[in-house]
C-alpha positions in Angstrom: 22.8 36.9 -65.0 24.8 34.4 -67.1 27.5 32.1 -65.8 30.4 30.4 -67.7 30.6 26.6 -67.5 33.6 26.9 -65.2 31.8 29.3 -62.8 28.8 27.0 -62.7 31.0 23.9 -61.9 32.7 25.8 -59.0 29.3 26.9 -57.7 27.9 23.3 -57.8 31.1 22.0 -56.2 30.8 24.3 -53.3 27.2 23.3 -52.7 28.1 19.6 -52.8 31.1 19.8 -50.5 29.5 22.3 -48.1 26.3 20.1 -47.7 24.7 21.3 -44.5 27.4 23.9 -44.0 26.3 25.5 -47.3 22.7 25.7 -46.0 23.8 27.3 -42.8 26.2 29.5 -44.6 23.3 31.2 -46.4 22.9 33.4 -43.3 26.5 34.5 -43.4 26.3 35.9 -46.8 28.2 33.1 -48.6 25.1 32.3 -50.6 22.7 35.2 -50.3 19.1 34.2 -50.0 17.0 35.1 -53.0 13.6 34.7 -54.4 13.0 31.5 -56.3 12.1 33.6 -59.3 15.6 35.0 -59.3 17.3 31.6 -59.0 20.0 30.7 -61.6 18.3 29.0 -64.5 18.8 25.2 -64.4 20.2 25.2 -60.9 17.9 23.8 -58.1 17.8 26.1 -55.1 18.6 24.2 -51.9 15.6 23.9 -49.6 16.0 25.6 -46.3 14.1 24.5 -43.2 13.9 27.5 -40.8 12.4 25.2 -38.1 15.5 23.1 -38.0 17.5 26.2 -36.9 15.7 26.1 -33.5 16.1 22.7 -31.8 12.7 21.3 -30.6 12.4 19.7 -27.2 10.5 16.8 -28.8 12.8 16.5 -31.8 13.6 12.8 -30.9 10.1 12.0 -29.7 7.8 9.2 -31.0 4.4 8.0 -30.0 5.8 5.8 -27.3 7.8 8.7 -25.7 4.8 10.9 -26.0 2.6 8.4 -24.3 5.1 7.9 -21.5 5.5 11.7 -21.1 1.8 12.1 -20.5 1.2 9.0 -18.3 4.5 8.5 -16.5 3.9 11.1 -13.8 0.7 9.3 -12.7 2.5 5.9 -12.3 3.7 5.2 -8.8 5.9 2.8 -6.9 4.3 0.9 -4.1 6.4 -0.6 -1.3 4.4 -3.0 0.9 5.6 -4.3 4.3 3.9 -7.2 6.0 4.7 -9.3 9.1 4.5 -13.1 8.7 4.5 -15.6 11.5 7.5 -17.9 11.4 7.1 -21.6 12.3 9.8 -22.9 14.6 11.6 -26.0 13.6 10.8 -29.0 15.8 14.4 -29.0 17.1 13.9 -25.5 18.6 10.8 -26.7 20.5 12.6 -29.1 22.7 12.3 -29.0 26.5 16.1 -28.7 26.7 16.1 -25.3 24.9 13.2 -24.1 27.1 15.4 -24.7 30.2 17.9 -22.1 28.8 15.5 -19.7 27.1 12.2 -20.2 28.8 9.4 -19.1 26.6 11.7 -16.7 24.8 12.8 -18.4 21.6 16.3 -17.7 20.1 14.5 -17.5 16.7 12.1 -14.7 15.9 8.5 -15.8 15.8 7.7 -13.5 13.0 9.6 -12.0 10.1 9.1 -9.0 7.9 8.5 -9.3 4.2 8.8 -6.5 1.8 7.6 -6.3 -1.8 7.5 -3.7 -4.5 4.9 -3.1 -7.2 3.4 -0.4 -9.3 0.1 1.5 -9.4 -1.6 4.3 -11.2 -3.4 7.4 -10.0 -7.0 7.5 -10.9 -8.1 10.8 -9.3 -6.2 14.0 -8.4 -7.2 13.5 -4.8 -5.2 10.3 -4.4 -7.2 7.3 -5.4 -4.8 4.6 -6.7 -5.3 1.2 -8.3 -2.9 -1.7 -8.2 -2.8 -5.5 -8.0 -4.2 -7.3 -4.9 -1.1 -9.5 -4.6 1.1 -6.4 -4.4 -0.5 -5.3 -1.1 -1.6 -8.7 0.2 -1.5 -8.7 4.0 -0.6 -5.0 4.3 -2.8 -2.3 5.8 -0.5 0.6 5.0 2.0 1.0 2.1 4.5 3.6 1.0 3.6 5.3 -2.3 6.3 7.1 -4.2 5.5 9.4 -7.1 7.8 10.0 -10.1 8.7 13.4 -8.7 10.2 11.8 -5.6 7.4 12.6 -3.1 6.4 9.7 -0.8 3.1 9.3 0.9 1.7 6.7 3.3 -1.1 4.9 1.5 -4.1 3.2 3.1 -5.3 -0.1 1.6 -9.0 0.5 1.1 -9.7 -3.0 -0.1 -8.5 -6.0 -2.1 -10.2 -8.4 -4.4 -8.2 -11.6 -4.9 -10.7 -13.0 -7.4 -9.7 -10.4 -10.0 -6.3 -9.4 -8.4 -7.3 -5.7 -8.0 -6.7 -3.5 -5.0 -7.6 0.1 -4.1 -5.2 2.5 -2.2 -5.8 6.0 -0.9 -3.2 8.7 -0.2 -3.8 12.1 1.3 -2.8 14.5 -1.5 -4.3 17.0 -3.9 -3.8 18.1 -7.5 -2.1 14.9 -8.5 -1.4 13.9 -12.1 -3.9 11.3 -13.4 -4.0 8.7 -16.2 -6.4 8.8 -19.1 -8.5 5.6 -19.4 -9.2 3.9 -22.7 -11.0 0.8 -23.7 -10.0 -2.8 -24.3 -13.2 -3.8 -26.1 -11.8 -3.3 -29.6 -8.3 -4.5 -29.2 -6.8 -6.7 -31.8 -3.6 -8.8 -31.9 -0.8 -6.9 -33.4 -1.7 -3.5 -32.0 1.0 -1.6 -30.0 1.2 -2.1 -26.3 3.3 0.0 -23.8 4.0 -1.0 -20.2 5.2 1.3 -17.5 6.3 0.2 -14.0 9.0 -0.6 -11.5 10.2 -4.1 -12.4 12.9 -5.6 -10.2 13.2 -2.3 -8.3 14.1 -0.3 -11.5 11.8 2.7 -11.2 10.0 4.2 -14.2 10.9 1.5 -16.6 9.2 1.5 -20.0 8.8 -1.5 -22.3 6.9 -1.9 -25.5 5.6 -4.6 -27.7 2.3 -5.7 -29.2 -1.0 -7.2 -28.1 -0.3 -10.9 -28.6 -3.8 -12.2 -27.8 -7.0 -11.1 -26.2 -9.6 -12.9 -24.1 -7.3 -15.4 -22.5 -9.3 -17.3 -19.9 -7.9 -17.7 -16.3 -7.6 -21.4 -16.9 -5.5 -20.8 -20.1 -3.2 -18.5 -18.2 -2.9 -21.0 -15.4 -4.8 -19.2 -12.6 -8.2 -20.9 -12.6 -9.2 -19.2 -9.3 -9.3 -15.8 -11.1 -12.4 -14.4 -12.9 -10.6 -12.4 -15.6 -10.3 -12.5 -19.4 -6.6 -11.5 -19.7 -4.9 -9.4 -22.4 -1.7 -11.1 -23.5 1.3 -9.0 -24.6 4.9 -9.5 -25.4 5.8 -6.2 -23.7 8.1 -7.2 -20.9 6.3 -7.5 -17.6 8.3 -8.6 -14.6 7.8 -8.6 -10.8 7.5 -5.0 -9.8 5.5 -4.2 -13.0 2.4 -5.6 -11.3 -0.3 -2.9 -10.9 1.2 -0.6 -13.5 -0.6 0.4 -16.7 -0.7 -1.2 -20.1 -1.2 1.6 -22.7 -2.3 1.8 -26.3 -0.5 3.9 -28.9 -2.5 7.0 -27.8 -1.3 6.8 -24.2 -4.6 5.5 -22.9 -4.8 2.8 -20.2 -6.2 -0.4 -21.6 -5.2 -2.8 -18.8 -3.5 -3.3 -15.4 -0.3 -5.3 -15.7 0.0 -8.4 -13.5 3.1 -10.6 -13.2 0.8 -13.5 -12.4 2.9 -16.2 -14.1 6.4 -16.4 -12.7 7.4 -18.9 -15.5 6.2 -16.7 -18.4 9.0 -15.9 -20.7 8.3 -13.3 -23.5 4.6 -13.2 -22.4 2.9 -10.8 -20.1 -0.7 -10.5 -19.0 -3.0 -7.6 -18.1 -6.4 -7.2 -16.6 -8.8 -5.3 -19.0 -9.4 -1.8 -17.8 -13.2 -2.3 -17.8 -12.8 -5.2 -15.3 -10.4 -3.1 -13.2 -12.7 -0.1 -13.2 -15.7 -2.1 -12.1 -13.9 -3.7 -9.2 -12.0 -0.7 -7.9 -15.2 1.4 -7.9 -16.8 -1.1 -5.6 -13.7 -1.2 -3.4 -13.7 2.6 -3.0 -17.4 2.7 -2.3 -18.0 -0.4 -0.2 -14.5 -1.6 0.8 -15.2 -5.1 -0.7 -16.6 -6.8 -3.8 -19.4 -9.3 -3.9 -19.0 -11.8 -6.7 -22.1 -13.8 -7.7 -21.7 -17.5 -7.1 -23.7 -20.6 -8.1 -21.6 -23.4 -6.5 -21.0 -25.7 -9.4 -17.9 -27.3 -11.0 -18.2 -27.6 -14.7 -16.4 -28.5 -17.9 -17.0 -28.0 -21.6 -18.9 -31.0 -23.1 -17.4 -32.3 -26.3 -18.3 -35.6 -28.2 -15.1 -37.2 -26.9 -15.9 -36.1 -23.3 -19.4 -37.4 -23.6 -18.2 -40.8 -24.7 -15.7 -40.9 -21.9 -18.1 -40.0 -19.0 -20.8 -42.4 -20.4 -18.2 -45.3 -20.6 -17.0 -44.7 -17.1 -20.6 -44.3 -15.7 -19.8 -41.1 -13.8 -23.5 -40.2 -13.5 -26.8 -42.0 -12.7 -28.0 -41.5 -16.3 -26.3 -41.3 -19.7 -25.3 -37.9 -21.1 -27.4 -37.3 -24.2 -26.5 -33.8 -25.2 -23.7 -33.4 -27.7 -22.6 -29.9 -26.7 -22.9 -27.5 -23.8 -21.4 -27.1 -20.3 -21.5 -30.3 -18.2 -22.1 -29.8 -14.4 -19.6 -32.2 -12.8 -20.5 -31.5 -9.2 -22.7 -29.2 -7.1 -21.6 -27.9 -3.7 -23.8 -28.7 -0.7 -26.1 -25.8 0.4 -25.1 -23.7 -2.5 -27.5 -21.6 -4.7 -27.3 -24.3 -7.4 -28.1 -27.1 -4.9 -31.0 -25.2 -3.5 -32.4 -24.5 -7.0 -32.2 -28.1 -8.1 -29.3 -28.2 -10.4 -27.7 -31.7 -10.4 -24.4 -33.3 -11.5 -24.9 -34.5 -15.1 -27.0 -31.6 -16.1 -25.7 -30.0 -19.3 -26.2 -26.2 -19.4 -27.4 -25.0 -22.8 -28.2 -21.4 -22.2 -28.5 -18.8 -19.4 -31.3 -16.2 -19.8 -31.5 -17.1 -23.5 -27.8 -16.8 -24.2 -26.3 -20.0 -25.6 -23.2 -21.3 -23.8 -20.6 -23.9 -24.9 -17.7 -23.2 -22.6 -17.4 -23.0 -18.8 -15.8 -19.5 -19.1 -19.0 -18.3 -20.8 -21.1 -19.5 -17.9 -18.8 -17.8 -15.4 -18.9 -14.5 -17.3 -22.7 -14.4 -17.4 -22.9 -15.2 -13.7 -20.2 -12.6 -12.9 -22.1 -10.0 -14.9 -25.2 -10.6 -12.9 -25.7 -9.5 -9.3 -26.2 -11.4 -6.0 -29.8 -12.3 -5.6 -30.8 -11.6 -9.2 -32.8 -14.3 -11.1 -31.0 -16.4 -13.8 -33.0 -18.8 -15.9 -30.6 -21.7 -16.6 -31.7 -24.1 -19.4 -30.3 -27.6 -19.0 -30.4 -30.9 -20.8 -31.1 -33.6 -18.2 -31.1 -37.1 -19.7 -32.4 -35.8 -23.0 -35.1 -33.6 -21.4 -34.9 -29.8 -21.7 -35.9 -27.8 -18.6 -35.5 -24.3 -17.3 -34.3 -23.9 -13.7 -34.4 -20.5 -12.0 -31.3 -19.8 -9.9 -30.5 -16.9 -7.7 -26.7 -16.4 -7.3 -25.4 -15.9 -3.8 -22.2 -14.1 -2.7 -19.0 -16.0 -3.3 -17.8 -17.4 0.0 -14.7 -15.8 1.4 -11.8 -18.0 2.5 
């Protein structure tokens, strides 16, 4: 078939003006579909996507939406209620008021506090993990699923040292999360948080992993034994206990709003730590943390000069590097084993240490009653001291 120049220009004009309409019009006979072998020479046949004719449910989806779609049903809201004793002001304790009210105070002697957090379902039979501070002081909590169902949850146990808690609800065939790993995380990777911040259920925020291995002292909570994941995904009160996901929708951490003054920064407990703690809570109801009973700091050349000038110890500190024992608690495992203030820890079980957090992690990875060989420098003399950690005292 041959076309005149005028016919060809009209044909091209219709294609240009019609745009998408021209493509759709091919079904109505305006531009009959043909084999590419029969196309007009020199004229490019418009490409037709037959899949576009049928809208897809995930047409606007991306990896974040897909991760949330899979994990979201297993993220729950946790409403905790606790009763707190109220201290009466001195003015209300006066004998004059007792004449009118007797022992019945006009002010309630206890008040009810309510808090909201998040959690995630680990098993289809109702095992849930959250933060310890979310359920602190509560024996029972209300657990609300994304589908609207609400269950009474029993607090199995809490571990304030890692801020992890275990909850059980009586239910079957529940949606569960898929656990990943935090071991190979790198700053710059995607991070997705799901939770109920500020009472806004099923909120999703996204960002990146900002840093890994943040010590509890760096984060400002030195009483915790956690190496935190740092993220710029928004984590606010109510997010606590919810999951931090990677780009594959796997849980890599448990979000914790542990720093009220953090702006643009959030923190999560690595999933490996959370798994280890929550498994003990479900099996034993409590967690035993190994404990030596020492206070320690990283020894640097400047610190060494300072303590030697001030004469803090009975002998000069000779070691250049290591972990300096500042004090030893009375009747602690360290005291019974013969560790002294001024000893500089060089290694534990053959593993060199230079920071206090490294000592803490090695001790935490051991078990109560196990034997640790602690090599110290004492006034220039190297010695190995066997220590058996005891259970961390409970407040």
